[in-house]
C-alpha positions as CSV (number, residue, x, y, z in Angstrom):
1,M,-27.5,-19.9,-0.6
2,R,-27.2,-18.0,-3.7
3,S,-27.0,-19.4,-7.2
4,Y,-24.4,-18.2,-9.5
5,A,-24.1,-19.8,-13.3
6,A,-20.5,-21.0,-14.1
7,F,-18.7,-19.9,-16.9
8,E,-18.6,-23.1,-18.7
9,D,-21.9,-24.2,-18.1
10,S,-23.4,-21.9,-20.5
11,R,-20.4,-21.2,-22.8
12,P,-21.4,-17.8,-23.0
13,S,-19.8,-15.3,-25.5
14,N,-16.8,-13.2,-24.6
15,T,-19.3,-9.9,-24.1
16,Q,-21.8,-12.3,-21.8
17,A,-18.5,-13.9,-19.8
18,D,-17.3,-10.2,-19.3
19,D,-20.6,-9.1,-18.0
20,H,-20.8,-12.0,-15.7
21,R,-17.6,-11.5,-14.3
22,E,-18.3,-8.0,-13.8
23,S,-21.6,-8.8,-12.2
24,L,-19.8,-11.1,-9.5
25,V,-17.3,-8.5,-8.9
26,S,-20.0,-5.9,-8.0
27,V,-21.8,-8.4,-6.1
28,F,-18.7,-9.4,-3.9
29,R,-17.6,-5.7,-3.9
30,R,-21.0,-4.9,-2.2
31,L,-21.0,-7.9,0.4
32,L,-17.3,-7.0,1.2
33,L,-18.3,-3.4,2.3
34,E,-21.1,-5.1,4.3
35,E,-19.0,-7.2,5.8
36,V,-15.9,-5.2,7.0
37,D,-15.1,-1.7,8.0
38,L,-12.5,-0.3,5.6
39,G,-11.9,2.4,8.0
40,E,-10.6,0.1,10.7
41,L,-8.3,-1.7,8.1
42,S,-6.8,1.4,7.2
43,K,-4.9,1.2,10.1
44,L,-3.0,-1.7,8.8
45,D,-0.2,-1.3,6.1
46,T,-1.1,-2.2,2.5
47,A,0.1,-5.8,2.3
48,Q,-1.7,-6.8,5.6
49,R,-5.0,-4.8,4.8
50,R,-5.0,-7.1,1.2
51,V,-4.4,-10.2,2.9
52,R,-7.4,-9.6,5.7
53,L,-9.6,-8.7,2.7
54,E,-8.6,-11.7,0.5
55,R,-9.5,-14.1,3.4
56,V,-13.1,-12.3,3.8
57,I,-13.9,-12.5,0.2
58,A,-12.6,-16.1,-0.1
59,H,-15.0,-16.8,2.9
60,L,-18.0,-14.9,1.4
61,V,-17.2,-17.0,-2.2
62,S,-17.8,-20.3,-0.5
63,R,-20.7,-18.9,1.7
64,E,-22.7,-17.9,-1.3
65,G,-21.7,-21.2,-2.9
66,V,-20.5,-19.6,-6.5
67,I,-19.0,-22.5,-8.6
68,L,-15.7,-21.1,-10.1
69,S,-12.4,-23.0,-10.9
70,T,-9.3,-22.1,-8.6
71,S,-8.0,-19.6,-11.2
72,Q,-11.4,-17.8,-11.6
73,R,-11.6,-17.8,-7.9
74,N,-8.2,-16.4,-7.5
75,Q,-9.0,-13.9,-10.1
76,L,-12.3,-12.9,-8.7
77,V,-10.8,-12.3,-5.2
78,R,-8.0,-10.0,-6.6
79,R,-10.3,-8.0,-8.7
80,V,-12.8,-7.4,-5.7
81,V,-10.1,-6.3,-3.4
82,D,-8.2,-3.9,-6.1
83,E,-11.4,-2.2,-6.5
84,A,-12.0,-2.0,-2.8
85,V,-9.1,-0.6,-1.6
86,G,-7.0,-0.2,-4.9
87,L,-7.0,1.2,-8.5
88,G,-9.4,-1.6,-9.8
89,V,-7.9,-2.6,-13.3
90,L,-4.9,-0.7,-13.1
91,E,-3.4,-2.9,-10.4
92,P,-2.2,-5.4,-12.5
93,I,-0.8,-2.9,-15.1
94,L,1.2,-1.1,-12.3
95,S,2.4,-4.6,-11.1
96,D,4.2,-5.1,-14.7
97,P,7.7,-3.8,-14.9
98,S,7.8,-3.5,-18.5
99,V,5.0,-0.9,-18.6
100,S,6.4,2.5,-18.7
101,E,3.3,4.6,-19.3
102,I,-0.5,4.0,-18.8
103,M,-3.0,6.0,-21.0
104,I,-6.7,6.0,-20.4
105,N,-9.3,7.6,-22.6
106,G,-12.7,7.3,-21.1
107,H,-13.5,4.2,-18.9
108,Q,-13.5,1.6,-21.8
109,T,-10.1,2.6,-23.2
110,I,-6.7,1.8,-21.7
111,Y,-3.4,1.8,-23.7
112,V,0.1,0.9,-22.3
113,E,3.6,1.8,-23.4
114,R,6.2,-0.9,-23.4
115,A,9.7,-0.2,-25.0
116,G,8.2,2.7,-26.9
117,R,5.3,0.9,-28.2
118,L,1.7,1.5,-27.9
119,E,-0.6,-1.6,-26.9
120,L,-4.4,-1.6,-26.1
121,W,-4.8,-3.3,-22.6
122,P,-7.5,-6.1,-22.9
123,T,-9.4,-5.0,-20.1
124,A,-10.8,-1.9,-18.8
125,F,-13.1,-0.2,-16.4
126,S,-16.6,-1.3,-16.1
127,S,-18.1,2.4,-15.7
128,E,-17.2,5.8,-15.6
129,E,-18.0,5.6,-11.7
130,Q,-15.3,3.2,-11.3
131,L,-12.6,5.1,-13.4
132,M,-13.4,8.3,-11.4
133,Q,-13.2,6.2,-8.1
134,A,-9.5,5.3,-9.2
135,I,-8.8,9.0,-10.2
136,D,-9.9,10.2,-6.7
137,R,-7.8,7.7,-5.1
138,I,-4.8,8.7,-7.1
139,V,-5.0,12.5,-6.7
140,S,-5.8,12.1,-3.2
141,T,-2.4,10.9,-2.3
142,V,-1.0,14.2,-3.1
143,N,-3.9,16.1,-1.4
144,R,-5.4,17.2,-4.7
145,R,-9.0,17.1,-6.0
146,V,-10.4,17.1,-9.5
147,D,-13.9,17.7,-10.4
148,E,-16.3,19.7,-12.6
149,S,-14.9,22.9,-11.1
150,S,-11.2,21.9,-11.3
151,P,-11.6,19.6,-14.2
152,M,-7.6,19.2,-14.6
153,V,-4.7,18.0,-12.4
154,D,-1.0,17.6,-13.0
155,A,0.8,16.0,-10.4
156,R,4.0,13.9,-9.3
157,L,3.1,10.9,-7.4
158,P,5.5,9.8,-4.6
159,P,7.2,6.2,-4.7
160,D,5.5,3.2,-3.3
161,S,5.2,-0.8,-3.7
162,R,3.5,-0.4,-7.1
163,M,5.6,2.8,-8.3
164,P,9.1,2.1,-6.8
165,R,10.6,5.2,-8.3
166,G,7.1,7.4,-8.5
167,A,5.3,8.9,-11.5
168,R,3.8,11.7,-12.9
169,V,0.2,11.8,-13.6
170,N,-2.1,14.1,-15.6
171,V,-5.9,14.1,-15.3
172,V,-8.5,15.8,-17.4
173,L,-12.3,15.8,-17.1
174,P,-15.3,16.4,-19.1
175,P,-16.0,18.9,-20.5
176,L,-12.6,19.4,-21.4
177,A,-12.2,15.8,-22.1
178,L,-14.5,15.0,-25.2
179,N,-14.7,11.0,-24.5
180,G,-14.9,10.9,-20.8
181,P,-12.2,11.4,-17.9
182,T,-8.6,10.8,-19.5
183,V,-5.5,10.0,-17.5
184,T,-1.9,9.6,-18.2
185,I,0.4,7.9,-15.6
186,R,4.0,8.3,-16.7
187,L,5.9,5.8,-14.5
188,F,9.6,6.9,-13.6
189,P,12.2,4.5,-14.9
190,Q,14.6,2.6,-12.7
191,A,17.6,4.7,-12.0
192,L,20.8,3.9,-14.0
193,S,24.4,4.9,-13.6
194,L,26.3,6.3,-16.5
195,E,28.2,2.8,-16.9
196,A,24.8,1.2,-17.1
197,M,23.9,3.4,-19.8
198,V,27.2,2.8,-21.7
199,E,26.8,-0.9,-21.6
200,R,23.2,-0.4,-22.9
201,K,24.8,1.6,-25.8
202,S,22.9,4.7,-24.8
203,L,26.0,6.6,-25.0
204,D,29.8,5.7,-25.5
205,M,32.5,6.1,-22.8
206,A,33.8,9.2,-24.2
207,M,30.7,11.1,-24.3
208,A,30.0,9.6,-20.4
209,R,33.3,10.9,-19.5
210,L,33.0,14.2,-20.9
211,L,29.5,14.6,-19.3
212,Q,31.1,13.8,-16.0
213,S,33.8,16.0,-16.3
214,F,31.0,19.0,-17.1
215,V,29.1,18.2,-13.9
216,Q,32.5,17.9,-11.4
217,A,33.5,21.4,-13.2
218,R,30.2,22.7,-12.2
219,L,29.4,23.9,-16.0
220,N,25.5,24.5,-16.6
221,I,24.0,21.7,-18.7
222,I,20.8,21.7,-20.6
223,V,19.0,18.4,-20.9
224,S,16.1,18.3,-23.6
225,G,14.1,16.0,-25.2
226,G,10.5,14.6,-25.8
227,T,8.4,12.4,-23.2
228,G,10.4,9.1,-22.4
229,S,13.5,10.0,-24.2
230,G,15.4,9.7,-21.1
231,K,15.9,12.8,-19.5
232,T,15.1,12.0,-16.1
233,T,17.4,8.8,-16.4
234,L,20.2,10.9,-17.5
235,L,19.8,13.6,-14.8
236,N,19.8,10.8,-12.3
237,A,23.0,9.2,-13.6
238,L,24.8,12.7,-14.0
239,S,23.6,13.5,-10.2
240,T,26.2,10.9,-8.7
241,F,29.0,13.1,-9.6
242,M,27.5,16.1,-7.8
243,T,28.9,16.8,-4.1
244,R,26.9,17.8,-1.4
245,R,28.7,21.2,-1.1
246,N,27.8,21.5,-5.0
247,A,24.1,20.9,-4.4
248,S,23.2,22.5,-1.0
249,S,21.4,25.3,-2.4
250,L,19.3,23.4,-4.4
251,S,18.5,20.8,-2.0
252,R,16.8,23.6,0.2
253,T,14.5,24.7,-2.7
254,L,13.6,21.6,-4.8
255,P,11.4,18.7,-4.0
256,N,11.8,15.3,-3.2
257,S,13.9,13.1,-5.6
258,L,14.4,10.5,-7.8
259,L,17.9,10.8,-7.7
260,I,20.1,8.1,-6.5
261,S,23.1,10.1,-5.7
262,P,23.6,11.0,-1.9
263,T,22.3,14.5,-2.5
264,P,18.7,14.5,-1.5
265,F,17.2,16.6,-4.0
266,G,15.3,16.3,-7.5
267,L,14.6,18.4,-10.4
268,R,11.6,19.7,-12.0
269,P,10.4,22.3,-14.2
270,A,9.7,25.5,-12.2
271,R,6.1,26.9,-12.6
272,P,6.4,30.6,-13.8
273,T,5.2,33.1,-11.1
274,S,2.8,35.7,-11.8
275,R,5.8,38.0,-12.2
276,V,7.6,36.0,-14.8
277,A,4.3,34.9,-16.6
278,G,3.7,38.9,-16.8
279,R,6.5,39.9,-18.6
């Protein structure tokens, strides 16, 4: 039986406690990889895979004789699973519906945005290797890669259980990033109707009706604003007034959408072609 000191026994400082927790996570991540074939588990859906791994880790914790409280035990199990098949310390952030953006500046610093305010997240990646593992998993979902030869990626992530509306991710690696790998994940907001926007006082009823009439009259509309100002939210709301006939030409050329209207298309800035760029 292996022996690990309990947190309470030595009353360590915060740094010592953090090191101890990271050591336990590292130990049980290695034991988990020795115990199970993650390739076989990939055939299961995400929820089933997590349940199976949580059971295995709980068994390993008991087998190794680790003395932890119920809360600490649950946290350990969750952390190991998050790092084995998820995005590590990003998992609890992604499960927080109040977070609209995640900003990572090197493996030791994570900021989140809530209601337009930046907050320093209390935990971070324990190493650059862990951060790179999370980055690789993120970009692989859209069949992209990022490394020293291609140190920048800007991509749109599809919706999943953690990001119901999808997200936009930007990754920059050294040497372009001076403080280590940097990542921004902009979580697309919940779709709102124009009526809901009026209720939230984002605009008044007169403006809502005017915009609705513009869309139904098929007028050109330019929606502009800074990041997080609500451009996508407004476009989603306006799209509910577009008929399938009006949108048929766009639906053949534009990618999968965040839009809640019956029309299956979305809007994104077009990348300049060589012909346009050369003008």
